[in-house]
C-alpha positions as CSV (number, residue, x, y, z in Angstrom):
1,X,14.9,-49.5,-84.9
2,X,16.9,-50.7,-87.8
3,X,20.5,-51.6,-86.9
4,X,20.1,-51.7,-83.1
5,X,21.9,-54.6,-81.5
6,X,20.0,-55.5,-78.4
7,X,22.5,-58.0,-77.2
8,X,25.1,-55.2,-77.3
9,X,22.7,-52.9,-75.3
10,X,22.0,-55.7,-72.8
11,X,25.8,-56.3,-72.3
12,X,26.4,-52.6,-71.9
13,X,23.6,-52.3,-69.4
14,X,24.8,-55.2,-67.3
15,X,28.3,-53.8,-67.3
16,X,27.5,-50.2,-66.5
17,X,24.5,-50.5,-64.1
18,X,24.8,-51.9,-60.6
19,X,21.7,-53.9,-59.5
20,X,20.6,-53.8,-55.9
21,X,17.6,-54.2,-53.6
22,X,16.2,-52.0,-50.8
23,X,13.2,-52.5,-48.5
24,X,9.9,-51.1,-49.8
25,X,8.0,-48.8,-47.5
26,X,5.6,-51.7,-47.4
27,X,6.6,-55.4,-47.0
28,X,9.1,-56.8,-49.4
29,X,12.1,-55.7,-51.5
30,X,12.5,-53.3,-54.4
31,X,14.9,-54.0,-57.2
32,X,16.8,-51.1,-58.8
33,X,19.6,-50.6,-61.3
34,X,21.8,-47.5,-61.0
35,X,24.6,-46.1,-63.2
36,X,26.4,-43.4,-61.3
37,X,28.4,-41.0,-63.5
38,X,31.7,-39.9,-62.0
39,X,31.2,-36.2,-62.8
40,X,27.5,-36.2,-62.9
41,X,25.4,-33.1,-63.9
42,X,22.5,-34.6,-61.9
43,X,20.3,-37.7,-61.7
44,X,17.5,-39.1,-63.9
45,X,15.2,-41.5,-62.2
46,X,13.1,-43.6,-64.6
47,X,9.7,-44.3,-63.1
48,X,8.0,-47.0,-65.1
49,X,4.3,-47.6,-65.8
50,X,2.0,-50.4,-64.8
51,X,3.3,-53.9,-65.8
52,X,6.8,-52.5,-66.8
53,X,10.2,-53.6,-65.5
54,X,13.8,-52.5,-65.6
55,X,14.9,-54.4,-68.8
56,X,12.2,-52.7,-70.8
57,X,14.1,-49.4,-70.3
58,X,17.6,-50.6,-71.3
59,X,17.3,-48.9,-74.7
60,X,16.2,-45.6,-73.1
61,X,19.2,-45.8,-70.8
62,X,21.4,-46.4,-73.8
63,X,20.0,-43.4,-75.6
64,X,20.6,-41.1,-72.6
65,X,24.0,-42.5,-71.8
66,X,26.2,-39.6,-73.1
67,X,24.4,-36.6,-71.6
68,X,26.3,-36.6,-68.3
69,X,23.6,-37.7,-65.9
70,X,23.5,-40.6,-63.5
71,X,20.5,-42.9,-64.3
72,X,18.4,-45.1,-62.0
73,X,15.6,-47.3,-63.0
74,X,13.6,-49.6,-60.7
75,X,10.8,-52.1,-60.4
76,X,7.7,-50.9,-58.5
77,X,6.5,-53.1,-55.6
78,X,4.3,-55.8,-57.3
79,X,6.2,-55.6,-60.6
80,X,9.3,-56.9,-62.3
81,X,11.6,-58.7,-59.8
82,X,10.4,-56.6,-56.8
83,X,8.2,-58.3,-54.2
84,X,4.5,-58.9,-55.0
85,X,1.7,-58.5,-52.5
86,X,-0.5,-61.4,-53.5
87,X,0.1,-65.1,-53.7
88,X,-0.8,-65.0,-57.4
89,X,2.2,-63.0,-58.7
90,X,0.5,-62.1,-62.0
91,X,-2.2,-60.1,-60.4
92,X,-1.4,-56.4,-60.7
93,X,-2.2,-55.3,-57.2
94,X,-1.3,-52.6,-54.7
95,X,-2.9,-52.2,-51.2
96,X,-2.2,-48.5,-51.0
97,X,-1.0,-46.2,-53.8
98,X,1.0,-44.1,-51.4
99,X,3.4,-47.1,-51.2
100,X,4.5,-46.4,-54.7
101,X,5.1,-42.7,-53.8
102,X,7.0,-43.5,-50.6
103,X,9.1,-46.1,-52.5
104,X,10.0,-43.5,-55.2
105,X,11.1,-41.0,-52.4
106,X,13.1,-43.8,-50.8
107,X,14.8,-44.7,-54.1
108,X,15.8,-41.0,-54.5
109,X,17.0,-40.5,-50.9
110,X,18.6,-43.9,-50.3
111,X,20.0,-44.9,-53.7
112,X,20.3,-41.9,-56.0
113,X,21.3,-38.8,-54.0
114,X,25.0,-38.8,-53.2
115,X,24.9,-35.1,-52.1
116,X,21.7,-33.2,-51.2
117,X,22.4,-30.5,-53.8
118,X,22.4,-32.8,-56.8
119,X,19.4,-32.1,-59.1
120,X,17.0,-35.0,-59.6
121,X,14.8,-35.3,-62.7
122,X,12.0,-37.8,-63.0
123,X,11.3,-39.5,-66.4
124,X,8.0,-41.2,-65.8
125,X,5.5,-43.1,-68.0
126,X,1.8,-43.5,-67.4
127,X,1.2,-44.8,-63.9
128,X,4.8,-43.6,-63.1
129,X,3.7,-40.0,-63.9
130,X,0.9,-40.3,-61.3
131,X,3.4,-41.5,-58.7
132,X,5.9,-38.8,-59.7
133,X,3.4,-36.0,-59.5
134,X,2.5,-37.0,-56.0
135,X,6.1,-37.4,-55.0
136,X,6.8,-33.9,-56.3
137,X,4.5,-32.6,-53.7
138,X,6.3,-34.5,-51.0
139,X,9.9,-33.5,-51.9
140,X,9.6,-30.2,-53.7
141,X,13.1,-29.2,-52.8
142,X,14.7,-32.3,-54.2
143,X,12.9,-32.9,-57.6
144,X,14.1,-30.3,-60.1
145,X,11.9,-31.3,-63.1
146,X,9.5,-33.9,-64.4
147,X,9.3,-35.5,-67.9
148,X,5.9,-37.1,-68.0
149,X,5.2,-39.5,-70.9
150,X,1.5,-40.4,-71.5
151,X,0.7,-39.5,-67.9
152,X,-2.1,-41.4,-66.2
153,X,-4.2,-38.6,-64.8
154,X,-7.4,-40.4,-65.8
155,X,-8.2,-43.8,-67.2
156,X,-9.9,-44.0,-70.6
157,X,-13.1,-45.9,-70.0
158,X,-14.5,-45.4,-73.5
159,X,-17.5,-43.3,-74.6
160,X,-20.2,-45.5,-73.0
161,X,-18.8,-45.7,-69.4
162,X,-18.1,-42.5,-67.5
163,X,-15.0,-42.6,-65.2
164,X,-17.1,-41.6,-62.2
165,X,-19.4,-44.7,-62.8
166,X,-16.4,-47.0,-63.3
167,X,-14.9,-45.7,-60.0
168,X,-18.2,-46.2,-58.2
169,X,-18.5,-49.8,-59.5
170,X,-14.9,-50.5,-58.4
171,X,-15.6,-49.2,-54.9
172,X,-18.6,-51.4,-54.7
173,X,-16.6,-54.5,-55.7
174,X,-13.9,-53.7,-53.1
175,X,-16.4,-53.1,-50.3
176,X,-17.9,-56.5,-51.2
177,X,-14.5,-58.2,-50.7
178,X,-13.4,-58.4,-54.3
179,X,-10.3,-56.2,-54.1
180,X,-7.8,-59.0,-54.9
181,X,-9.7,-60.2,-57.9
182,X,-8.9,-59.4,-61.5
183,X,-10.9,-56.6,-63.0
184,X,-13.8,-57.8,-65.2
185,X,-12.4,-59.2,-68.4
186,X,-8.9,-59.4,-67.0
187,X,-6.6,-62.3,-66.4
188,X,-3.0,-63.5,-66.3
189,X,-0.3,-62.4,-68.7
190,X,-0.9,-63.5,-72.3
191,X,2.3,-64.7,-73.9
192,X,0.8,-64.7,-77.4
193,X,-0.5,-61.1,-77.5
194,X,-1.2,-60.0,-81.0
195,X,0.4,-56.8,-82.4
196,X,-2.6,-55.9,-84.6
197,X,-5.0,-54.9,-81.8
198,X,-2.5,-53.6,-79.2
199,X,-3.0,-50.1,-77.8
200,X,0.6,-49.6,-76.7
201,X,2.9,-49.1,-79.7
202,X,2.8,-48.9,-83.5
203,X,6.3,-50.3,-83.7
204,X,6.0,-54.1,-84.4
205,X,9.7,-54.7,-83.6
206,X,9.7,-53.1,-80.2
207,X,6.3,-54.7,-79.5
208,X,7.8,-58.2,-80.2
209,X,11.0,-57.4,-78.3
210,X,9.1,-56.3,-75.1
211,X,6.9,-59.4,-75.3
212,X,10.0,-61.6,-75.8
213,X,11.6,-60.1,-72.7
214,X,8.7,-61.3,-70.6
215,X,8.4,-64.7,-72.3
216,X,12.1,-65.3,-71.6
217,X,11.8,-64.0,-68.0
218,X,8.4,-65.1,-66.8
219,X,9.1,-63.9,-63.3
220,X,8.5,-60.3,-64.5
221,X,5.2,-61.2,-66.1
222,X,2.2,-59.3,-64.9
223,X,-1.4,-59.7,-66.0
224,X,-4.4,-57.4,-65.6
225,X,-4.9,-55.2,-62.6
226,X,-7.1,-56.1,-59.6
227,X,-10.0,-54.1,-58.4
228,X,-7.9,-53.1,-55.5
229,X,-5.3,-51.6,-57.7
230,X,-8.0,-49.8,-59.7
231,X,-9.6,-48.4,-56.6
232,X,-6.2,-47.0,-55.4
233,X,-5.4,-45.7,-58.9
234,X,-8.7,-43.7,-59.1
235,X,-8.0,-42.3,-55.6
236,X,-4.4,-41.2,-56.6
237,X,-5.5,-39.7,-59.9
238,X,-8.2,-37.6,-58.1
239,X,-5.5,-36.4,-55.7
240,X,-3.2,-35.4,-58.6
241,X,-5.9,-33.5,-60.3
242,X,-6.8,-31.7,-57.1
243,X,-3.2,-30.6,-56.5
244,X,-2.2,-29.3,-59.9
245,X,-1.5,-25.7,-58.9
246,X,0.9,-27.0,-56.2
247,X,3.2,-28.8,-58.7
248,X,6.5,-27.2,-57.8
249,X,8.9,-27.9,-60.7
250,X,9.3,-27.4,-64.4
251,X,7.4,-30.1,-66.3
252,X,7.2,-31.4,-69.9
253,X,4.3,-33.7,-71.0
254,X,4.4,-35.9,-74.1
255,X,1.2,-37.5,-75.4
256,X,-0.3,-39.1,-78.5
257,X,-3.5,-37.5,-79.9
258,X,-4.5,-41.1,-80.7
259,X,-4.1,-42.2,-77.0
260,X,-6.7,-44.8,-76.0
261,X,-5.4,-45.9,-72.6
262,X,-5.4,-42.7,-70.5
263,X,-7.3,-39.4,-70.7
264,X,-6.1,-36.6,-73.0
265,X,-8.1,-33.8,-71.5
266,X,-6.7,-34.3,-68.1
267,X,-3.1,-33.9,-69.5
268,X,-4.1,-30.5,-70.9
269,X,-5.8,-29.4,-67.7
270,X,-2.7,-30.5,-65.7
271,X,-0.3,-28.6,-68.0
272,X,-2.5,-25.5,-68.0
273,X,-2.5,-25.4,-64.3
274,X,1.3,-25.7,-63.8
275,X,3.3,-22.5,-63.9
276,X,6.1,-24.0,-66.0
277,X,4.8,-26.8,-68.2
278,X,5.1,-27.7,-71.9
279,X,2.8,-30.0,-73.7
280,X,4.1,-31.9,-76.8
281,X,1.6,-33.8,-78.9
282,X,2.3,-36.6,-81.5
283,X,0.1,-38.2,-84.1
284,X,-0.2,-41.7,-85.5
285,X,1.3,-43.4,-82.5
286,X,0.0,-45.0,-79.3
287,X,0.4,-45.0,-75.5
288,X,4.1,-46.1,-75.0
289,X,5.9,-43.3,-76.8
290,X,9.3,-44.4,-75.5
291,X,8.7,-47.7,-77.3
292,X,7.4,-46.1,-80.5
293,X,8.8,-46.0,-84.0
294,X,12.1,-44.3,-84.4
295,X,10.8,-41.1,-85.9
296,X,8.5,-40.6,-82.9
297,X,10.9,-41.6,-80.1
298,X,13.9,-39.9,-81.7
299,X,12.1,-36.5,-81.6
300,X,10.9,-37.2,-78.1
301,X,14.5,-38.1,-76.9
302,X,15.8,-34.9,-78.5
303,X,13.3,-32.8,-76.6
304,X,14.1,-34.6,-73.4
305,X,17.8,-33.8,-73.9
306,X,16.9,-30.1,-74.6
307,X,14.7,-30.0,-71.5
308,X,17.6,-31.4,-69.3
309,X,20.2,-29.1,-70.9
310,X,18.0,-26.1,-70.3
311,X,17.5,-27.0,-66.6
312,X,20.9,-28.7,-65.8
């Protein structure tokens, strides 16, 4: 982290990436930023996690700028500066998880692919990995590989609440008309979040930077998920776990053994079920590995480059 000039990265990103909007497969517009290399080896599509937005990935784009790939990053429907589905814009909501999947396919086909033969690699975090895994079933001939960082194949509900019970409770709330309400204990974005108890990163500087990006651009702020989002997420995760043998492309999974947001066992099961999959485990770090301390993310980025060089 030391010595990184974020104003320089921001200026570089604004100069090199072209921002645009396309229509979501549901109602509303999706925002994307795309840097097309003139002699590209292929394309990397960054598929963010829940609450995330384009600007959060500027440093990742900077780190991958010299490897010869075109890079696209976008805001999911309901996040960042893409359209939101509820009148309260800070509720993390989706009516149908397949919208995320269809939108990723649309980004690939309408924005990224200049020729059908160009390889496409997905670099996906958390919820983005759920989306990417389902998209890989839909366009197996297009997606050449997946890099999944802390993939959300199950939500960590703690030792006292089994995921099956949590899903059943969520279904009951949605059937009772509570789909658009915040999950119990949730609420709007908290601008004064404390680093000490966060589950996302052990890097205080990147934690503060990402918080500041939201505080300075409140239109990207997103609070807790709704019961509707949670219901759709459980449905999508079950679908991913049921289709593991059908995953058609080489995959590498990165995880922290200290992960507290999503399930670890499900990552192992997924990787064991895929014919070409590598599982890389880190210690003393948290959920957002791409936002971690330099020693963690530098190793992760090196392995990403190696994965792309081996495939590209």
